[in-house]
N, C-alpha and C positions, 0 to 999 in steps of 0.2 A: 435422430436421438441426440446427436452431438449438440444441436442448437437448442435442445430442450433442457439440457442439464447445465445450467449455468453456474458460474462461480461468481460471486459478487465481489466485492472488494471495495466497498464504498466507504469512503472517508468518514465523514462525521457520523453518518448514521451508525456505522459500526464503531466509530471512534467515540461517539457519545455513549454508546453502549459499553464499549470496553473500558471507558474511564470509570465505569461503575466500580471496578476494582482496580483502577489504575493500570489496566492492561490495555490494550488494544487500540486499535485504530481502525482504519478502514479495512475491509477485507471481504473475502468471500470467494466464491468459486467462479471463475470466468475463463473462458477460452481466450487467453490473453494474446490475441493477435492484434496488431495495431490497426485495425479497421473495425467498423461496426458490423460487418457481415457475419463474423464468426464468434462474436462475443455474446455471452449471456451472463447475467449476474443474479445473485440472490442474497437476501439478508433478512434480518429481523424486521418486523413491521413497526410502525411508529407507535402503535398502542403498547406494544411490548416495551419499547424504549421508555415511554412515559411512565409505564408501570414500574419499570426497573429504577428509573430516576427517583421515584417516590420512596425507595427503600433507604434505610439509614446509611447504607454504605455508598450511596450514589453521589454524595457530595464530593466535589473535587477539592482536596485540601490544598492549602498554600504550601510552598516549598519548604518552609521552615517546619510546619506541622508534619509534613510528609517525612522529613528526615527524622523527627523525634518519634512519631507515632508508628511509622511503617518500617523503618530500617533499624531503629535502635542504635545503640553504640557498638558498631561493628569492630572498632579498633580494639575494644576490650573484650569482644566476643560475648557480650552480655545477651541475655534473652531478649528477643525482639519479635515483633509481629510480622508475619510474612506478608508484606505488602497489604496490610490492612485486615488480614484474615486472623482474627483473634483465636480461633479454635485450633490453629496449627501448633505443632511442636516448635520449640525454640530452633532458630536457624541462624546461619552465618552468611556473610557476604564474601566478595572476592571472586576472582576469575577461576573457573573450573573447566575441565576438559570432558566433553561428551564422549562416551565409550561405545555408543551404538548409533547407527544411522536413524534418522527420523522415519524413514519408510524403507521398504524393500527395494533397494536401488537396482537390483537385477530385473525388476519388473517395470521400471519407468523408461521412457524414451528420452526425455530431456528435462532440464530445469530452466524455467524462465527466471532470470535474475531479478533482483531488486531494481526498481527505477523505471519500469514501463509506465507509459501514460496512455490511458485509454478511457474514452467516454467519461464517466463521472470521476474517474481517478485523474484529476487534473494535475495535482502535484505528483512527482515521481513516487510510484507505489512502494509501500514499506514492507512488502512481503514477497516471498518467492512462490513459484508454482511448480508442482511436481506432476508431470504428465505421463500417463500410461500411453502406449503406442496406439491402442485401438479404442480409446475413449470408454465405451460402455462394456467391453467384453472382459477386460482384465481387472480382477479384484486385487488391490494392492494393500499389503499389510502396513500398519503404522505402529511404531514402537516408541517407548519412552527412551530418549537418547542417553539419559543417566538417571540416577535415583531422584525421587521427588515425590510430590503429592499432587494429584488432580484436585484443584481447588475451586474451579468454576466450570460450569457446563451451560451452554445456551442451545436451545432447539430452534433452528431457523425454519420458518414456515411461510414467510411472505417476501416477495422481491421488493427492493427499493431502488428506484432508478428515475431518470428524467421522465416527466409526464409524456413527452413526445416519443419515448422509446417504445419499440414494438418487438423487443427481443425476447419477451417472456411468453411462453405458451403453457407451461405446466407449473404446478405449485412447487414450492421449495420444501424439502424435507431432509435436512441433515443437521450437523452439530458443530459447535465450536467447543473445543476442549483446551483448557489451560492447565499446564503443569508448572508448579513452582519448584525449582531445583534448589534455590537458596533464597535468602532474603532479597537478593538483587537480580537474579537471573531466572527467566521463565521461558518455556516453550509454548507456542500457541499453534494449534492445529485447527484450521478453518475449513469447513465443509467435509467433515468426517461423516461418511455415509452410515457406517455401522459400528458405533462404539461397542465395546464388549458389554456383556449383559450386566456385569457388576456396576458399571457406570450408569447404564440405562435404569437399573433398579433404584439407584440413588436419586436419579432425576425424576422418575415417575412421570406424571402428566404435567409437571411444571415447565413453563416456557424457559426458565433459567433458574439456576440455583447454585449456591455455594456448598461445596462438599469437602470432605477430607478423605481422599482415597489414595493411600501410599502405593507407589509403583517403584519397581526396580529397573535398572538399566537393561534394555532389550525386551522388556515386558510388552506384550501385545496390548494395545489400547483400542484398536479398532481397525477398520478397513475402509477403502473408498474405491470408487470407479472413476475413470476419466482423469480428474485432477484434484489436487488438494493444495491449499495455501499453507505455508509454514513461516513462522516468525521466531526470532529469538529477541527477547527484550532484556536489556541490561541497564539498570538504573545508574550504573557507574560509567555508562557509555559516553563518548565524546562525539557529538554530531555537529557539523559545521553549518549551523543556521545563524544568521546575523542577529536576529532577535528571538531567542529561545522562547520567550514568553508568548509569542504568537502561536505556539504549538502546544500549549499546556492542556488543551482539550483532547489531545491525541497521544499516541505512543511514539511519535516521530523522534522525540528526544531520547528514546531508549533503544532505537533500532540500530543493529549492527549486522554486518555480513555474517549470516549463520555459519558459513563454512569455517570461519575462524575459531569456532568453539569445539570442533571435532578433532579427535586424535588423527595423526598424519595420514594413516592409510585410508581412513574413511573420508577425510577432507579431500584427498586427491581423487578419490572415486567420484565424489560429489562435483568437484571442479571439472572432471572429465565429461560430466553430463550437462554442463552449463552451455547455453546458446551464445554466451558472451565470449569474445576472443581476446579482450584486453583486460588488464587488471583494473579493479578487483573483479575476478570472475564471478563472485557472488552478487555483484551489482552495486549500485551507488544511488543514493537519494538526495544528497546535499550538494548542490551546485552553487550556492550563494557565494558571491564575492562582493565585499563591501565597496560601494562606489561604482559598481558595474551593473549592467542590466541582467546578467545571467542569474538564474535562480528563481525562487518563488516570490510572488507578490500577492497582496490582498487588497481588494477595494476598501477604501476607508469607510468607516462606520458600518462595516458588515461583520464585526466580531471575529476578525482574523480567521484562523483555520476553522474554528467552530461554526462560523456562519450564523445567519439569522434564523433560518428555518431548518429543522432536522431533515426534512424530506429533500432539501436541496442545499445542504451546507456548503457545497462546492461552488455555488453560484458566483461568489465573488473571488474565486481563486484564479490565478494566472501564473503560468510558468514558462520561462525561456530556458530550455535545457537541451539535452542531446539524447538521441535514440539509444536505448539500452544495448542494442546489438551493434549498431554502427555509430560509434562515438563521434564520428566526423559530421553526422547529419543533424542539423539544428531542428528541434521540434518546438513549436509554439502550441501550448496547451491552454485552452480558454474555457473557463467555467460557464460562461454564458456567451456563446458565439451568436446564436439566434435565440429567440425567446424559449426559455425552458430547455435549452439544449447545450450540452458541453461537447466540444470537439477538439481534435488535435490535427496539426498540419505540419508539413515540411515548408521550407521557405524557398521561393524561386531563386535559383542560382546559389542557394545555400550561403548567403552572405547578406549583411555583415555579421560577424561572430558576436553574439551578445556578451561574451566575456571581454570584448574590447570596446564596448559602448559605454560611455560615461557622460557626465554633464556637458562636456565640451563637444560631444558628437552632434548636438542639435536634434532636429526632427528625423526620425528613422521610419522608413516605409518598408514593411515586409509584405510581399505578395504571398498569400497562403495557397498552397497547392496540395493535392493528394500525393501519395507516395506508395511504392511497392518495395519488395525485397528480392534480391537475386543472390545466388550462390554460384560462383564460377561462371558468371554471366548468364545463368539460366534462372527462370523464376523459381523461387522457393515455395514449396507447397504448404509450408507452415505446419505440417503434420509429422515431420521426421527431423531427427537431430541433424544439426548443421553447425559449422563454424565459418568464420569469415563472411558472415552475412552482411550484405551491403544494401543500403537504402538508395533508391533511385527516384528521381522526381517523376511525377505523373504529368499528364498533359492538361489536367483540368484545374483551372484557377477557381478557388473557392471564395476568395475575398481578400481584403486588405486590413492590416492592423497598423495604425500609426502609434508610435510611442516616442516620448521624449523624457529624458531624465532631467528633472528640474532641481533636484537635490540628490545627494548620494543615496538617500533612502526613500525617495519619492519620485513617482513617474506619472505622467499624463498619458492616457490611452483612449483611442477611439477605434471602433471596429466597424468595418464596412462589408457585410456579407454580400456576395454576388458581384462585387466590383473588382476591377483590375487596377494595377498600380497607375496606369496612364489616366485613369478617371478620378484619381484622388490627388489633391494638391496640398491640403492642410486640414487642420482641425476645423470643425463646423460650429463649435460652441456646445456640442454634445459630448465632449470628451469627459472621461472619469479619472479620478485620482486614485492611485494605488500606493501602498506602503509595504514595508517589509513585515 
């Protein structure tokens, strides 16, 4: 049953969808283990996305319009529209403190931090995952972390993934619920299995809908089994991406460590559940360093993060980053490793560090290999809470990626599936160019 209940978390597909109301990005329910064996994903289907995009609120505004129309004049505390939802009551911006946990923390086994890279999640994932210990047996309560209004609900019914994927066996049937706490801060719950009846009644048979359902801190909004994704979006957030405009189709520019928004006693309990052992315990998504290889890249002429096709928006994505649990392990995450297939790899000998590679480094050859996790020298079963998780290189070489920084914000890349480093001497004329 575990492999049948997947959690999706898919970039543009969800991102294109979430941008309908300027929320969201990729997401969904997935057993976020960094291999393909235990991962399942689910999301809205493309017809739903196209239908939603046709609505009047589907247009992505430019930044100046967004400031004027969505946030209003917060410095003078004037009436404003809550992120585009005209029917809401006047609201205000500024940092707030959440008074209640997003889920029943006593019922979860662990929290997967921000920043995992798995399958179609090529760039570090912008949401956390809250896992129950026994997947299908424990029903976990979900709460409003502070006062606000449920303003958007999406009913997920179809998976979205690479055409080559065979991870899906059953249909998808769960919900995305957005709570707006202020004009600038939102909570997003992805793959909520059983929203409360008041929310269901407002949604009816619609695939997605805007509503206005006020909630109070600690109010039950639904339950889930297995795992649920959680995001905090903050339009006043500062995220370290070199070219922010590349992410305007997503919510990456609004993502912060959710732990930072909760009062101390709740924050510490959430931190104690994280699988990550180094700060920030809530995770990290922004590794970009200008003039260095580390961070996210997009193939030129593929429309940056948004991509060219909704069904594979991640096709032109590429990331050189670090494992979310073992920050010493380099991860190369490739949107198209083989035809219609995204994959992630460790690097043989775990060197050179992409944070040290620049234009003067010349041609870099990474041999891509599989990897596993251990805790105290023993294999980690990935089902139980652990700290000090270490990534170890596997024995299977998967291919080679050649990369050369030709400018501070431009690289050439060629991928050789099934080859070893000894078999590759240089570019063959088939290399592609990527930008920030």
